[in-house]
N, C-alpha and C positions, 0 to 999 in steps of 0.2 A: 553754897552752902560752905562756909572757912573754917580748913581746918588746918592743926599743930602738928605741923611736922618735927618728929624729932628726927636728927643726922649728926652722923661722924663724918668727920671735914677726909678724912684718911682712907678709903675703904681698901685695905694693906691690911693695915690695922684690925689685932684686937678690940672688939667695940668694949673703948672704958664707958663709965659714966660720969667722970667727971670731965669729959670733952663731948660728955651730949650739947647740941647745939641742937637750937626749935627754928624752926620758921613757918608762917603763918599763909595760905594760900589760898586764894579763893578756886573752888570747882565743883557739878556738878557730883562729882563721886570718890570715891576712895583711889579709882583706878585712872580718870583725870590727873587725881595729882601727880600720881608714876609717871604720865603720860607727858606733860608737865616739865618735870627732872629730869627729864631721860637727857641723857644725856654731860648730867652736871656729875663731875667727880666727886660725887657723896653718899656715902653705905648709910639708907635709913632701915631706921629701928622702930617706928613706930610710925602712923599716923591717923593725929585723933582728925574724931568729927567733933562739931565746934559747936552748940546752939545752946542759946537759952542763957537763965542763968550762968554758967556756963563760959555764955562769950562775952557779955558783959563783964565776968572777972577777971577777962583777959586781957580786955578795953581798958582796966585803971592801970595793966603793969607799961611801965613804959619805955617801953622793948617792943611792944606790938607796934606790926605794920607789915601791914597783908602788902606780903609779894607781889609785884607783876609780871604779868609773863608775858 
């Protein structure tokens, strides 16, 4: 399954919507996503599973690239 991760690059700052970034990652569960991203300096705001029409819509985005870990 593909997950969309919303995060802030600096975990020491208060989250600001305008600084939110996203990445896409393949995993079996939200727990696995967190394990794969463990050790990176980021503040994860939200992890959203993508499937069906929503995934197809995201694939049309030019920034869509699944992170290889």
